[in-house]
C-alpha atoms as one frame of an Amber mdcrd trajectory, in Angstrom:
protein
   0.000   0.000   0.000   1.321   3.407  -0.936   2.234   5.545   2.050   1.486
   9.265   2.075   3.236  11.478   4.621   0.875  14.297   5.542   2.004  17.792
   6.465   0.685  19.937   9.300  -1.198  18.060  11.987  -0.613  14.724  10.213
   3.148  15.105   9.908   5.369  12.184  10.820   8.022  12.990  13.386  11.495
  11.671  12.691  14.455  11.610  15.002  17.996  10.403  14.521  18.977   7.298
  16.385  22.261   6.947  18.122  25.294   6.402  15.938  24.920   2.637  15.866
  27.205   0.666  13.599  26.212  -1.743  10.882  25.192  -5.078  12.374  25.749
  -8.353  10.512  22.754 -10.611   9.949  21.513 -13.340   7.611  18.397 -15.070
   6.357  18.049 -18.403   4.599  15.723 -20.040   2.092  17.479 -23.385   2.423
  19.509 -25.631   0.171  18.086 -25.661  -3.332  16.105 -22.491  -2.555  13.204
 -24.595  -1.281  11.766 -22.077   1.197  10.528 -18.519   1.555  11.643 -16.482
   4.566   9.734 -13.455   5.884  12.042 -11.032   7.672  11.707  -8.025   9.989
  14.565  -5.526   9.993  13.772  -4.879  13.639  13.325  -8.468  14.824  15.001
 -10.790  12.299  13.398 -13.789  10.578   9.698 -13.998  11.417   8.835 -17.301
   9.706   9.754 -19.634   6.840   7.659 -21.881   4.652   8.289 -24.340   1.829
   7.817 -22.482  -1.458   6.221 -25.551  -3.066   3.336 -25.571  -0.565   1.184
 -23.205  -2.633   0.125 -22.673  -6.246  -2.317 -19.727  -6.135  -2.265 -16.602
  -3.949  -5.337 -14.366  -3.510  -5.052 -10.737  -2.362  -6.770 -10.093   0.972
  -6.489  -6.288   1.290  -6.742  -3.906  -1.655  -8.873  -3.108  -4.671  -6.912
  -4.600  -7.582  -7.575  -8.246  -6.599  -4.309  -9.696  -7.922  -4.114 -13.477
  -7.983  -0.600 -14.916  -7.952   0.591 -18.145  -9.536   3.654 -19.877  -8.123
   6.295 -20.347 -10.834   9.249 -20.833  -8.456   9.387 -24.571  -9.069   8.882
 -24.525 -12.845   5.072 -24.382 -13.158   3.602 -22.295 -15.998   0.272 -20.512
 -16.428  -1.467 -19.635 -19.702  -4.541 -17.546 -20.441  -6.718 -19.836 -22.552
  -6.814 -18.205 -26.014  -9.530 -20.317 -27.649 -12.667 -19.175 -25.844 -14.233
 -17.357 -22.920 -15.754 -18.987 -19.839 -18.383 -20.714 -21.987 -15.566 -22.974
 -23.255 -14.878 -24.489 -19.824 -16.166 -27.965 -20.755 -14.317 -28.145 -24.076
 -10.916 -26.673 -23.218  -7.937 -28.331 -24.876  -4.215 -27.676 -25.346  -4.186
 -27.518 -29.143  -1.458 -25.049 -30.139  -0.176 -24.759 -26.578   3.440 -24.771
 -27.767   2.838 -21.353 -29.320   1.053 -19.834 -26.330   2.817 -17.231 -24.184
   2.946 -17.953 -20.465   1.787 -15.264 -18.035   3.701 -14.405 -14.865   3.373
 -12.406 -11.671   4.622  -8.849 -12.053   8.240  -8.491 -10.924   7.770  -4.933
  -9.639   4.470  -4.902  -7.763   2.227  -7.150  -5.674  -0.779  -5.602  -7.428
  -0.633  -7.714 -10.570  -0.433 -11.477 -10.489  -0.213 -13.971 -13.328  -4.010
 -14.287 -13.402  -4.325 -10.528 -13.969  -2.488 -10.683 -17.297  -1.342  -7.458
 -18.933  -2.316  -3.990 -17.773  -5.567  -2.559 -19.122  -6.643   1.067 -19.504
  -9.995   0.067 -17.988  -9.663   0.401 -14.193 -12.467  -2.136 -13.726 -10.797
  -4.820 -15.842  -8.773  -6.942 -13.415  -7.565  -9.407 -16.025  -9.271 -12.525
 -14.696 -12.563 -10.665 -14.379 -14.384  -7.329 -14.409 -15.682  -5.267 -11.538
 -19.397  -4.393 -11.611 -20.073  -0.922 -10.217 -23.648  -1.868  -9.285 -23.164
  -5.221  -7.541 -19.562  -4.548  -6.412 -18.705  -8.064  -7.579 -15.818  -9.088
  -9.804 -17.021 -11.726 -12.262 -14.523 -13.949 -14.040 -14.374 -13.722 -17.833
 -11.206 -15.720 -18.588 -10.038 -19.320 -18.384  -6.541 -20.589 -17.625  -4.379
 -23.616 -18.310  -1.751 -24.490 -15.692   1.172 -26.771 -16.491   2.304 -27.927
 -13.092   5.933 -28.582 -12.159   5.339 -32.349 -12.515   3.963 -31.880 -16.041
   0.315 -32.355 -15.065  -2.194 -30.099 -16.880  -4.968 -28.356 -14.952  -7.646
 -25.925 -16.047  -8.685 -23.058 -13.770 -11.651 -20.659 -13.694 -11.759 -17.788
 -11.198 -15.527 -17.404 -11.157 -16.164 -14.474  -8.843 -15.068 -12.253  -5.986
 -18.221 -11.382  -4.072 -18.906 -10.472  -0.466 -15.254 -10.859   0.474 -15.008
 -14.384  -0.962 -13.153 -15.741  -3.997 -15.021 -18.494  -5.843 -12.956 -20.657
  -8.205 -12.742 -24.128  -9.694  -9.878 -26.390 -10.742 -10.045 -29.588 -12.798
  -8.074 -31.925 -15.005  -8.219 -30.962 -18.663 -10.931 -33.571 -19.370 -13.044
 -32.253 -16.499 -12.296 -35.000 -14.010 -11.183 -34.353 -10.421 -12.971 -30.997
 -10.476 -13.134 -29.072  -7.203 -15.144 -25.948  -6.421 -13.423 -23.818  -3.799
 -14.182 -20.711  -1.746 -11.411 -18.633  -0.176 -12.788 -16.235   2.430 -10.786
 -13.042   2.895 -11.903 -12.686   6.523 -10.050 -15.917   7.351  -6.794 -14.131
   6.517  -7.354 -10.797   8.225  -4.072  -8.899   8.581  -2.354 -10.904   5.823
  -1.527  -9.809   2.273  -2.557 -13.045   0.573  -4.421 -16.267   1.228  -3.125
 -19.341  -0.583  -4.350 -22.511  -2.273  -2.485 -25.724  -3.088  -3.717 -27.453
  -6.238  -1.782 -30.647  -5.477  -3.247 -30.984  -1.982  -6.610 -29.334  -2.712
  -6.233 -27.184   0.387  -6.605 -23.538   1.302  -3.611 -22.660   3.445  -2.421
 -19.840   5.673   1.277 -19.240   4.958   2.220 -15.600   5.573   2.860 -13.981
   8.932   0.873 -10.859   9.802   1.648  -8.114   7.298   2.707  -5.628   9.976
   5.293  -8.065  11.357   7.692  -8.241   8.385   9.476  -5.974   5.918  11.212
  -8.257   3.408  10.702 -11.722   2.010  13.657 -13.772   0.792  12.363 -15.931
  -2.022  12.634 -17.250  -5.552  10.613 -15.355  -8.170  10.455 -14.772 -11.914
  11.903 -11.650 -13.487  12.399 -10.629 -17.124  15.946 -10.203 -18.514  14.297
  -9.802 -21.017  12.700 -13.262 -21.153  11.254 -14.868 -17.982  14.005 -16.138
 -15.703  13.885 -17.565 -12.178  16.020 -15.713  -9.627  16.600 -15.811  -5.891
  16.331 -12.418  -4.264  14.720 -10.041  -1.774  11.240  -8.572  -2.182   9.668
  -5.784  -0.103   6.380  -6.018   1.760   3.388  -3.923   0.708   3.881  -0.433
   2.148   7.665  -0.796   2.325   9.702   1.490   0.068  13.381   1.313  -0.867
  16.087   2.957  -2.952  19.331   1.606  -4.381  22.362   3.901  -4.189  25.324
   3.122  -6.453  28.216   3.790  -6.549  29.078   4.565  -2.931  32.718   5.164
  -2.000  32.407   3.995   1.602  29.356   1.831   2.274  30.219   1.620   5.973
  29.655   5.332   6.597  27.235   6.518   3.901  23.834   7.493   5.401  22.459
  10.255   3.148  19.118   8.613   2.420  17.400  12.019   2.222  19.279  12.734
  -1.005  17.440   9.909  -2.770  13.870   9.141  -3.809  12.293   6.024  -2.360
  10.114   3.945  -4.658   7.535   1.175  -4.312   9.102  -1.231  -6.817   8.924
  -4.281  -4.557  12.132  -5.796  -5.940  14.325  -2.732  -5.421  16.850  -4.904
  -3.588  15.992  -7.826  -5.820  18.647 -10.242  -7.066  21.268  -8.348  -9.107
  23.476  -7.287  -6.197  25.196 -10.636  -6.801  26.755 -12.318  -9.851  28.198
 -15.768 -10.371  31.906 -16.055 -11.118  32.450 -19.148 -13.257  36.210 -18.937
 -12.696  35.901 -19.429  -8.941  32.419 -21.012  -8.861  31.364 -18.527  -6.219
  29.179 -15.448  -5.981  30.574 -11.930  -6.236  28.792  -9.180  -4.289  28.570
  -5.533  -5.380  30.893  -3.736  -2.982  29.757  -0.175  -3.745  25.991  -0.489
  -3.232  23.807   0.681  -0.359  20.055   0.117  -0.021  17.859   2.336   2.122
  14.574   0.773   3.204  11.606   2.701   4.614   9.356   0.343   6.580   5.586
   0.529   7.098   6.071   2.713  10.177   8.352   5.047   8.151  11.554   4.075
   9.951  14.573   4.142   7.619  17.107   1.321   7.574  20.396   0.976   5.741
  21.084  -2.448   4.209  24.363  -3.602   2.636  24.520  -7.043   1.024  27.711
  -8.908   1.971  27.382 -12.490   0.736  25.294 -15.257  -0.812  25.590 -18.989
  -0.235  23.941 -20.079  -3.474  21.939 -23.274  -3.806  24.233 -25.044  -1.350
  22.565 -23.434   1.656  20.354 -20.608   0.351  21.885 -18.123   2.806  21.706
 -14.352   2.294  24.302 -12.351   4.245  23.966  -8.620   4.882  24.593  -5.783
   7.303  21.875  -3.445   8.549  21.576  -0.233  10.524  18.519   1.657  11.734
  18.906   5.335  10.832  15.589   6.884  11.926  12.498   6.085  13.878   8.963
   7.493  13.795   6.244   8.123  16.335   3.177   7.547  14.153   2.127   4.584
  12.038  -0.422   4.818   9.227  -1.491   2.973   6.095  -0.612  -0.537   7.207
  -2.448  -3.338   5.422  -4.894  -3.576   8.350  -6.192  -0.046   7.680  -7.639
  -0.898   4.269  -7.031   0.612   0.868  -8.815   2.688  -1.749  -8.385   3.784
  -5.346  -9.166   7.281  -6.699 -10.312   7.889 -10.264  -9.962   9.914 -12.297
  -6.615  10.961 -10.878  -5.535  13.571 -11.930  -9.019  15.083 -11.654 -10.490
  18.312 -12.990 -11.505  21.174 -10.704 -15.250  21.754 -10.329 -15.844  18.111
 -11.132 -16.199  14.930  -9.145 -14.128  11.877  -8.311 -14.964   8.330  -7.349
 -13.204   6.103  -4.891 -13.335   2.319  -4.715 -12.760   1.315  -1.109 -11.731
  -2.032   0.354 -11.885  -1.641   4.114 -11.084  -4.161   6.865 -13.751  -6.619
   7.936 -16.341  -5.082  10.281 -16.023  -1.504   9.011 -19.437  -0.074   8.087
 -18.689   3.649   7.933 -15.769   6.020   7.608 -14.983   9.712   7.663 -13.694
  11.016   4.336 -11.498  14.118   4.545  -9.931  16.283   1.838  -6.717  17.889
   3.088  -4.492  20.461   1.400  -0.717  20.222   1.165  -0.315  22.586   4.125
  -2.477  20.365   6.340  -5.676  22.445   6.111  -8.966  20.512   6.228 -10.813
  21.422   3.019 -13.927  19.265   3.383 -15.220  16.354   5.373 -18.105  13.890
   5.104 -19.203  10.532   6.468 -19.650   7.618   4.085 -21.164   4.170   4.483
 -19.054   1.111   3.702 -21.402  -1.609   2.487 -19.025  -4.203   1.057 -15.588
  -4.879  -0.371 -14.890  -2.833  -3.519 -17.529  -0.321  -2.428 -17.693   2.703
  -4.752 -18.384   6.286  -3.635 -18.642   9.464  -5.678 -17.699  12.783  -4.112
 -17.703  16.306  -5.526 -14.579  18.464  -5.461 -15.974  21.997  -5.870 -13.826
  25.080  -5.594 -10.561  23.179  -5.421  -7.677  25.027  -6.992  -5.181  23.119
  -9.078  -2.609  21.349  -6.955  -2.028  18.310  -4.780  -4.433  17.188  -2.045
  -4.795  14.192   0.234  -7.908  12.069   0.550  -8.052  10.421   3.957 -10.435
   7.696   5.167 -10.616   7.379   8.948 -12.476   4.498  10.590 -12.591   2.620
  13.884  -9.537   0.480  13.032  -7.245   3.179  11.690  -6.786   5.487   8.701
  -5.544   5.334   5.140  -4.500   8.206   2.868  -3.962   8.608  -0.877  -2.829
  11.552  -2.998  -5.163  13.431  -5.358  -3.933  15.713  -8.135  -6.338  18.407
  -9.331  -5.641  20.015 -12.702
């Protein structure tokens, strides 16, 4: 979730920590890269889990409803090109050798393999379309999955309605079909809920979203064709920046000179390279990463080593540079999308809100860049993906903040008025 730092009465208060030195640490995904490891810069490794335990991941918080497909172990996913959902009973793999596989985005959590390519239609989520009247997302695409063991499965994400994902999985000939329901409320506080095709089980893998900053894992990137790499991915709401070259990585701390970004693989994999002469990994020795966590604390991270497939160990040094007194926009606070954005003055905007379970109303505030409250109204939250239209009269061109405050917290997004 994108974090907005408000000015005025909503300003975040930073203070310098003591001049602590870089501290050595490590995290591991095991020999052969068989695990994922969720890691807190403050507390170390939070939990690990076998990467082969899941095949599909369903977003719990947010409005873009990405659905991930696990390609870490060689599985492939294809959007079925020979028909819409009416072709479910007659799906085949004719011409499959010429199909192009679809992958999770390697820069953002907000687009999984089931979401396909980006669309200019904000209500087209790839696997289905959002209905502004019912607030349901109804599936309009079919998928073929080639599992790591070579088995072929067909998949139909039928609907997201009332906080529940409805989907079905079957063999290509229709046998062994299962109809599943993944309930978002069963994963409150998590980014994704997961499903294992092999075990036909809905599983809870991730730790609480507010308990970790980075996940050490294997994922697919594009260089330029799809390629599996082992690297470090940021949590939703965690920003980072890579600084290169740095003359003295042990002393450099000027994070304020750089712009943080939400590319979730900012640390990624390319801080290391394999030396075929020595059969060992070389580590960039002039690179510093600054990481801004969900609570806006800034950490310095310097990669120092990699154990490769022998042990799956990542070695690094870290140092906490700042702390903050206020936390906002964690995954538990919900999320919303503003459109159009930029907006025109004297017009109106709509927001699509996805609030935490149990939230039935919220206070919507429009705040100027200097912290002045421009307008305020109460809105009712009826369901996930609830849409609200609000007028923006008499707003001058510039940047504003739209803030939703409810009983479990607050979430803020930026609005540009032209």
